[in-house]
C-alpha positions as CSV (number, residue, x, y, z in Angstrom):
1,X,-3.3,58.8,234.5
2,X,-4.0,61.7,236.9
3,X,-5.5,60.5,240.3
4,X,-8.0,63.1,241.7
5,X,-7.3,61.6,245.1
6,X,-3.5,62.3,245.0
7,X,-2.1,64.1,248.0
8,X,-0.3,67.4,247.8
9,X,3.0,68.3,249.6
10,X,4.3,71.8,249.6
11,X,7.9,72.8,250.1
12,X,9.1,76.2,251.1
13,X,12.2,75.7,249.1
14,X,13.7,72.7,247.3
15,X,16.2,72.1,244.5
16,X,13.5,70.9,242.1
17,X,10.2,69.2,242.4
18,X,11.1,67.0,239.5
19,X,14.3,66.0,241.2
20,X,12.4,65.3,244.4
21,X,10.0,63.1,242.4
22,X,13.0,61.2,240.9
23,X,14.5,60.7,244.4
24,X,11.3,59.3,245.8
25,X,10.7,57.0,242.9
26,X,14.3,55.7,242.9
27,X,13.7,55.0,246.6
28,X,10.6,53.0,245.9
29,X,7.9,55.6,246.6
30,X,5.8,56.1,243.5
31,X,2.9,58.3,244.7
32,X,0.6,59.4,243.4
33,X,1.5,62.7,244.8
34,X,1.7,66.4,243.8
35,X,4.9,68.1,244.9
36,X,4.8,71.9,245.0
37,X,7.5,74.4,245.9
38,X,7.4,78.1,246.7
39,X,11.0,78.4,245.5
40,X,13.4,76.2,243.6
41,X,17.2,76.4,243.5
42,X,17.9,74.0,240.6
43,X,14.8,73.9,238.4
44,X,15.3,72.6,234.9
45,X,13.5,72.5,231.6
46,X,13.8,70.3,228.5
47,X,17.2,69.0,227.4
48,X,18.7,70.0,230.7
49,X,18.2,73.7,230.4
50,X,17.9,75.7,233.6
51,X,14.4,76.9,234.6
52,X,14.8,80.2,236.4
53,X,12.6,80.0,239.5
54,X,11.1,83.1,241.1
55,X,8.9,83.3,244.2
56,X,5.3,83.7,243.3
57,X,5.5,81.4,240.3
58,X,4.1,77.8,240.2
59,X,6.5,74.9,240.4
60,X,4.6,71.6,240.6
61,X,5.3,67.9,239.8
62,X,2.9,65.0,239.7
63,X,4.6,61.7,240.5
64,X,2.8,58.5,239.6
65,X,3.3,54.8,238.8
66,X,2.3,53.7,235.3
67,X,2.1,50.7,233.1
68,X,1.4,52.8,230.0
69,X,3.9,53.0,227.1
70,X,6.1,56.1,227.0
71,X,4.3,57.5,224.0
72,X,1.0,57.5,225.9
73,X,2.5,59.1,229.0
74,X,4.0,61.8,226.7
75,X,0.5,62.9,225.7
76,X,-0.1,64.2,229.2
77,X,2.1,67.1,228.2
78,X,-0.6,68.2,225.7
79,X,-3.3,67.8,228.5
80,X,-1.2,69.9,230.8
81,X,-0.7,72.6,228.2
82,X,-4.5,72.9,227.6
83,X,-5.2,72.9,231.3
84,X,-2.7,75.7,231.9
85,X,-4.1,77.7,229.0
86,X,-7.7,77.3,230.3
87,X,-6.7,78.4,233.8
88,X,-5.1,81.5,232.4
89,X,-8.3,82.1,230.4
90,X,-10.3,81.8,233.7
91,X,-8.2,84.6,235.3
92,X,-8.9,86.9,232.4
93,X,-5.7,86.5,230.4
94,X,-6.2,86.6,226.6
95,X,-4.1,85.5,223.7
96,X,-3.0,82.2,225.3
97,X,-1.4,79.8,222.7
98,X,0.5,76.5,222.7
99,X,3.8,75.8,221.0
100,X,4.9,72.3,220.3
101,X,5.8,70.3,222.2
102,X,5.6,71.8,225.7
103,X,5.3,75.6,225.9
104,X,2.4,77.8,226.9
105,X,2.6,81.3,225.3
106,X,0.8,84.6,225.9
107,X,0.9,86.8,222.9
108,X,3.8,84.8,221.5
109,X,5.9,85.0,224.7
110,X,6.7,82.0,226.8
111,X,4.7,81.9,230.1
112,X,4.9,78.2,231.1
113,X,6.8,75.0,230.4
114,X,6.1,71.3,230.8
115,X,8.6,68.5,231.4
116,X,7.9,64.8,231.7
117,X,10.5,62.5,233.3
118,X,10.2,58.7,233.8
119,X,12.3,55.7,234.9
120,X,12.2,52.5,236.8
121,X,12.3,52.0,240.6
122,X,14.4,49.6,242.6
123,X,11.8,46.9,242.1
124,X,11.4,47.5,238.4
125,X,8.1,49.3,238.5
126,X,7.8,52.2,236.1
127,X,7.3,55.8,237.3
128,X,6.6,59.1,235.5
129,X,6.7,62.7,236.7
130,X,4.8,65.5,235.0
131,X,6.5,68.8,235.9
132,X,4.9,72.2,235.4
133,X,6.5,75.6,235.7
134,X,4.2,78.6,235.3
135,X,5.3,82.3,235.3
136,X,2.4,83.5,237.5
137,X,4.1,86.6,239.1
138,X,7.5,87.0,237.4
139,X,9.0,86.2,234.0
140,X,12.7,85.5,233.7
141,X,14.6,87.7,231.3
142,X,17.7,87.3,229.2
143,X,16.7,84.0,227.8
144,X,16.8,82.8,224.2
145,X,13.2,83.7,223.7
146,X,10.6,86.3,224.7
147,X,9.0,85.6,228.1
148,X,6.0,87.0,230.0
149,X,3.9,86.3,233.1
150,X,0.3,86.1,234.1
151,X,0.8,89.3,236.1
152,X,1.9,91.2,233.0
153,X,-1.1,90.1,231.0
154,X,-4.0,90.4,233.5
155,X,-6.7,92.8,232.7
156,X,-6.4,96.2,234.4
157,X,-7.6,96.0,238.0
158,X,-7.7,92.2,238.1
159,X,-6.2,90.5,241.2
160,X,-3.1,88.4,240.7
161,X,-3.7,84.8,241.8
162,X,-1.1,83.3,244.1
163,X,0.7,80.2,242.8
164,X,-1.5,78.0,245.1
165,X,-4.7,79.6,243.8
166,X,-3.5,79.1,240.2
167,X,-2.8,75.5,241.0
168,X,-6.3,75.1,242.5
169,X,-7.7,76.2,239.2
170,X,-5.4,74.1,237.1
171,X,-5.6,70.8,238.9
172,X,-9.3,69.9,238.1
173,X,-8.9,71.0,234.5
174,X,-5.9,68.7,234.1
175,X,-7.7,65.9,235.7
176,X,-10.6,66.4,233.3
177,X,-8.4,66.3,230.2
178,X,-6.4,63.3,231.5
179,X,-9.7,61.5,232.1
180,X,-10.9,62.3,228.6
181,X,-7.5,61.1,227.2
182,X,-8.0,57.8,229.1
183,X,-11.6,57.3,227.9
184,X,-11.8,59.0,224.5
185,X,-8.3,58.8,223.2
186,X,-6.1,61.6,222.0
187,X,-8.4,63.0,219.3
188,X,-10.4,65.5,221.5
189,X,-7.2,66.7,223.1
190,X,-5.5,67.0,219.7
191,X,-8.4,69.2,218.4
192,X,-8.3,71.4,221.5
193,X,-4.5,71.8,221.2
194,X,-4.7,72.6,217.5
195,X,-7.3,75.3,218.2
196,X,-4.6,77.1,220.2
197,X,-1.5,76.1,218.2
198,X,1.0,78.9,217.8
199,X,2.5,79.3,214.4
200,X,0.1,76.9,212.6
201,X,0.5,77.4,208.9
202,X,3.6,79.6,209.4
203,X,7.3,79.1,208.7
204,X,9.3,77.2,211.3
205,X,12.8,75.7,211.8
206,X,13.1,72.5,213.8
207,X,16.5,71.9,215.4
208,X,17.5,68.2,216.0
209,X,21.0,68.3,217.2
210,X,23.2,69.6,214.3
211,X,20.3,69.2,211.8
212,X,17.9,72.0,211.0
213,X,14.7,71.2,209.2
214,X,12.8,74.1,207.6
215,X,9.1,74.1,206.6
216,X,5.6,75.2,207.5
217,X,3.7,73.9,210.6
218,X,0.9,71.8,209.2
219,X,-0.6,70.3,212.3
220,X,-0.4,67.6,215.0
221,X,-0.4,63.9,214.2
222,X,-2.7,61.4,216.0
223,X,0.4,60.4,218.0
224,X,1.4,63.9,219.0
225,X,4.1,64.5,216.5
226,X,4.5,67.9,214.8
227,X,3.5,67.8,211.2
228,X,5.9,69.9,209.1
229,X,5.6,70.6,205.4
230,X,9.0,70.8,203.9
231,X,10.3,71.2,200.4
232,X,10.7,67.4,200.2
233,X,7.3,66.6,201.6
234,X,5.6,66.3,205.0
235,X,7.8,65.3,207.9
236,X,6.6,64.0,211.3
237,X,8.7,65.4,214.1
238,X,8.8,63.4,217.3
239,X,11.5,65.5,219.1
240,X,13.3,68.8,218.5
241,X,13.3,72.5,219.3
242,X,10.9,74.6,217.2
243,X,11.8,78.1,216.2
244,X,8.8,80.0,214.7
245,X,9.3,82.9,212.4
246,X,8.1,86.3,213.5
247,X,7.2,85.4,217.1
248,X,5.5,88.5,218.7
């Protein structure tokens, strides 16, 4: 699903790389293309939340046409999480974990988010956009969760990568995981994700609208659902916000 030959376009400032991807697709241009921005004025995360955008951080969206079912496209989010985590490892950051469904954490604090959009173009063709936001240089504060950045977690004396350098390390890792997903299925990616799963075995609360489901995180299903052990048995969670007890 990730084309290694896709072009890259960089914007000095834009409202949102995901919004730009949507505009292009709704105009009949499906990529594949990587859209990067040095600054965003209207970035957003899951469920319409604002994504605070600071210069020096990575804002990237991969736009592509697809015939895959939405459930398969959604698995790219796990590939992106692993690729971001491996890139952080490569720059010397330790303690990188993954929180279902789309957060990358360092020491329990959010350092990156992933968002997948999709829709149909004017000719009925289906498009998808994989959006990545990584706190490379700066972490936003005053959010509803702890945040951090690569800069804050680098080893003493290590050089901070620019957003473009971070992307250069991330892209081939994402391409590799996407290729494995295409040819080997979800299981290798599932195992790699579980090896970094934050809160595995611990207490959690999943918010689905007005409903709150409490239990212990048991794993990740073969379809990418969160496995939650509750008082009434195991639940498979396809969507929701996960609050993990005692996040560092």
